[in-house]
C-alpha positions as CSV (number, residue, x, y, z in Angstrom):
1,M,111.7,93.0,74.8
2,R,111.4,89.3,74.4
3,G,114.6,88.8,76.5
4,I,112.8,89.8,79.7
5,I,109.8,87.7,78.7
6,H,112.0,84.7,78.1
7,K,113.3,85.0,81.7
8,A,109.7,84.8,82.9
9,A,106.9,82.6,81.7
10,I,106.1,83.9,78.2
11,A,102.6,85.0,79.2
12,G,102.4,87.4,76.4
13,R,102.7,84.6,73.9
14,A,99.8,82.8,75.5
15,L,97.7,85.8,74.5
16,C,97.9,84.4,70.9
17,L,95.4,81.9,72.2
18,C,93.1,84.6,73.4
19,A,93.4,86.3,70.0
20,A,92.3,83.2,68.2
21,F,88.7,83.7,69.3
22,P,87.7,85.6,66.1
23,G,89.6,83.0,64.1
24,L,87.6,80.2,65.6
25,A,84.4,81.8,64.4
26,A,86.0,82.4,61.0
27,A,87.2,78.8,60.7
28,Q,83.8,77.4,61.7
29,E,82.1,79.8,59.3
30,A,84.2,78.3,56.5
31,T,83.0,74.8,57.4
32,G,79.4,75.8,57.7
33,T,79.1,75.9,61.5
34,F,78.5,79.6,61.5
35,G,76.8,81.3,58.6
36,D,76.6,84.9,59.8
37,P,80.0,86.8,60.0
38,N,78.3,89.2,62.4
39,A,77.0,86.6,64.8
40,E,78.3,86.5,68.4
41,L,81.7,85.0,68.6
42,P,81.9,81.6,70.4
43,L,83.9,80.6,73.4
44,L,86.8,78.2,72.9
45,S,84.8,75.3,74.4
46,D,82.0,75.9,71.9
47,S,84.2,75.3,68.9
48,V,84.2,72.1,66.9
49,K,88.0,71.8,67.3
50,N,90.4,73.6,69.7
51,L,92.3,75.8,67.3
52,T,95.6,77.1,68.7
53,L,98.6,79.3,67.7
54,L,101.3,80.2,70.3
55,S,104.6,82.0,70.4
56,V,104.1,84.6,67.6
57,P,101.5,87.4,67.5
58,S,98.5,86.7,65.3
59,A,96.6,89.3,63.4
60,T,93.5,88.7,65.5
61,V,92.4,90.2,68.8
62,A,90.2,89.3,71.6
63,P,86.5,90.1,70.9
64,S,85.0,93.3,72.3
65,G,84.1,93.1,75.9
66,L,86.3,90.0,76.7
67,V,88.8,90.4,79.5
68,F,91.5,87.8,80.2
69,A,94.3,86.9,82.5
70,S,97.2,84.6,81.7
71,L,99.5,83.3,84.5
72,G,102.7,81.8,83.1
73,L,105.4,79.6,84.6
74,T,108.7,78.8,82.8
75,S,111.9,76.8,83.6
76,K,114.7,79.4,83.8
77,R,117.7,77.1,83.3
78,Q,118.2,74.9,80.2
79,G,117.0,71.4,80.7
80,T,115.7,71.8,84.2
81,I,112.2,72.0,85.7
82,D,113.2,72.7,89.3
83,D,113.9,76.5,89.0
84,W,110.9,78.4,87.8
85,D,109.8,82.0,87.4
86,G,106.4,83.4,86.6
87,S,104.7,86.2,84.7
88,L,101.3,87.6,84.3
89,A,99.3,89.3,81.5
90,L,96.0,91.1,81.9
91,G,94.1,92.4,78.9
92,M,90.8,93.2,77.2
93,G,89.4,93.5,73.7
94,F,87.7,96.5,72.1
95,G,86.0,97.4,68.8
96,D,85.0,95.1,66.0
97,A,87.7,93.4,63.8
98,E,85.0,91.8,61.7
99,N,83.6,95.0,60.3
100,T,85.7,98.0,61.4
101,L,88.7,97.8,63.7
102,G,89.4,95.6,66.7
103,A,91.9,96.3,69.4
104,Q,93.5,94.4,72.3
105,L,95.3,96.2,75.2
106,T,97.5,94.1,77.4
107,A,99.5,94.8,80.6
108,H,102.5,92.4,80.9
109,I,104.1,91.8,84.3
110,T,107.4,90.3,83.3
111,S,108.5,88.5,86.6
112,L,106.9,87.4,89.8
113,E,110.1,86.7,91.7
114,N,110.4,90.1,93.5
115,D,107.8,92.7,94.4
116,F,104.6,92.1,92.5
117,A,104.2,94.1,89.3
118,D,107.5,96.0,89.8
119,S,108.5,95.4,86.2
120,G,106.4,95.3,83.0
121,Y,105.0,97.1,80.0
122,L,101.9,97.6,77.9
123,S,101.2,96.3,74.4
124,L,98.5,97.3,71.9
125,R,97.4,95.1,68.9
126,L,95.0,96.2,66.1
127,S,93.2,93.9,63.8
128,R,90.9,94.1,60.7
129,R,89.3,91.3,58.8
130,V,90.0,91.7,55.0
131,G,88.9,88.4,53.6
132,Y,85.3,87.0,53.9
133,G,85.5,84.0,51.6
134,K,86.0,80.4,52.5
135,V,89.5,81.3,53.9
136,P,88.9,84.3,56.2
137,V,91.9,86.7,56.4
138,Y,92.9,89.2,59.0
139,V,95.7,91.9,59.0
140,G,97.1,93.3,62.2
141,A,99.8,95.4,63.8
142,E,101.2,95.4,67.3
143,V,103.4,97.6,69.4
144,E,105.1,96.2,72.5
145,G,106.9,98.2,75.2
146,L,104.4,101.0,75.8
147,A,104.6,102.6,79.2
148,K,107.5,100.5,80.4
149,W,108.5,100.3,84.1
150,G,111.0,98.6,86.3
151,Q,113.5,96.2,84.7
152,A,111.6,96.5,81.4
153,S,112.4,100.2,81.1
154,P,115.7,99.9,79.2
155,N,114.2,97.6,76.5
156,P,113.3,99.2,73.1
157,T,109.8,99.6,72.0
158,S,109.1,97.0,69.3
159,G,106.6,96.7,66.5
160,S,105.2,94.0,64.3
161,V,102.9,93.7,61.3
162,M,101.2,90.4,60.4
163,V,98.6,88.6,58.4
164,T,96.6,85.6,59.7
165,W,94.3,83.3,57.6
166,F,92.1,80.3,58.4
167,P,91.9,77.5,55.9
168,V,90.2,74.2,56.7
169,L,91.8,70.8,56.1
170,Q,89.3,68.2,54.9
171,T,90.2,64.6,54.8
172,A,89.0,61.9,52.4
173,G,87.1,60.3,55.2
174,G,85.0,63.5,55.7
175,D,86.7,64.9,58.8
176,S,87.7,68.5,58.9
177,Y,90.4,70.3,60.9
178,P,90.6,74.1,61.3
179,L,94.0,75.6,60.5
180,M,95.5,78.9,61.5
181,F,98.5,80.4,59.7
182,T,100.3,83.7,60.6
183,A,103.2,85.4,58.7
184,G,104.7,88.7,60.0
185,Y,107.7,90.9,60.3
186,G,108.9,92.5,63.5
187,S,111.5,95.1,64.5
188,H,113.1,93.1,67.3
189,R,113.0,89.4,66.6
190,R,116.5,88.0,66.3
191,N,120.1,88.4,67.5
192,N,119.0,88.8,71.1
193,D,116.1,90.9,70.1
194,T,118.2,93.6,68.4
195,D,117.4,93.1,64.7
196,P,114.3,92.8,62.6
197,A,113.2,89.5,61.1
198,P,110.2,87.7,59.7
199,F,108.2,85.2,61.8
200,F,105.8,82.4,61.0
201,G,103.3,80.2,62.8
202,A,100.9,77.4,62.1
203,G,98.2,75.9,64.3
204,I,95.6,73.1,64.0
205,G,92.6,72.1,66.0
206,L,92.7,68.3,66.4
207,T,89.9,67.6,68.8
208,P,87.4,69.7,70.7
209,N,89.8,69.7,73.6
210,F,93.3,69.7,72.0
211,G,95.3,71.7,69.5
212,L,98.9,72.0,68.4
213,S,101.1,74.8,66.9
214,A,104.6,75.3,65.6
215,S,106.2,78.7,65.3
216,W,109.4,80.3,64.0
217,T,109.9,83.3,66.2
218,G,112.5,85.0,64.1
219,D,115.4,83.3,65.9
220,A,114.1,79.9,67.1
221,L,111.5,77.1,66.7
222,D,108.8,76.8,69.3
223,L,106.2,74.0,69.7
224,G,103.0,74.5,71.6
225,T,99.7,72.9,72.6
226,S,96.6,73.9,74.4
227,F,93.9,72.0,76.3
228,V,90.2,72.9,76.8
229,F,88.3,71.1,79.5
230,E,84.8,69.8,78.9
231,G,82.1,72.1,80.2
232,V,84.6,74.8,81.2
233,D,84.2,77.9,79.1
234,W,86.3,80.3,81.1
235,F,89.6,78.6,81.4
236,N,92.3,76.7,79.4
237,V,95.9,75.6,79.7
238,S,98.6,76.0,77.1
239,A,102.2,74.7,77.1
240,E,105.3,75.3,75.0
241,I,108.8,74.1,74.4
242,N,110.7,77.2,73.5
243,D,113.8,76.9,71.2
244,V,113.1,73.3,70.6
245,T,116.3,72.6,68.6
246,D,118.4,74.5,71.2
247,R,119.7,76.7,68.4
248,L,120.2,79.6,70.9
249,G,121.1,77.5,73.9
250,T,117.8,78.6,75.6
251,R,115.6,75.6,75.4
252,R,112.9,75.8,78.1
253,F,109.4,74.6,79.0
254,S,106.6,77.0,79.6
255,I,103.0,76.5,80.9
256,N,100.3,79.1,80.9
257,F,96.9,79.1,82.8
258,N,94.5,81.3,80.8
259,F,91.3,82.8,82.2
260,F,88.5,84.5,80.2
261,R,85.4,86.5,80.9
262,P,83.4,87.4,77.7
263,G,80.9,90.2,77.7
264,F,82.4,91.9,80.7
265,F,81.7,95.3,79.2
266,R,80.5,96.9,75.9
267,S,82.8,99.1,73.9
């Protein structure tokens, strides 16, 4: 499944950013910013630091009632930026991962080159918080390749299970930085998405506007970053270098424009 996504902009990967919303609240709770685990989850721009994790699925989901869209662009040829393709992801969050079970349903349009939405699939992610101490912990599972159509139809349906936790790095000078770690195992992660493999990711919020992440996708190393703009609580930009070491000969640059609307509905 990731082969088609690699051809386009890896919009599905940008959804890891959307899924970090509950994690932001958890990380802030650990530093004392939020004391009530049942309190309303904040927007990205409301957080102390812009916590980010891209390229691998996290065990968190978008909060209930939040809808999002992610428009992605990627360079299709190794080492070039003049030949691009696009992809689009549209999704929403349901349920309550903090106390019962949260869910995130996403429609992925895998390429924008031909007729709009002529190829794509659905994905479903479930999440549950299992740790309520100073290091909040979530477990999750995801299925990709539901209701496939167009060029995505021949691709196998894939599944992943993962755990995500949120420690806080505190420096001797009194500064604190929220961290986000994910470890998981997926059915189609390496050898051209034919074999199972573990995957890992780590993210850090450095400033209120800037975060970084590094991920091992099962086959390659990806580096990512995201930017939040002052006073804009409905939009952010994330960017990645995929296959940084060119281990697979597929190094490319991706940029995603992410739009959010919290409280759109009540589940």
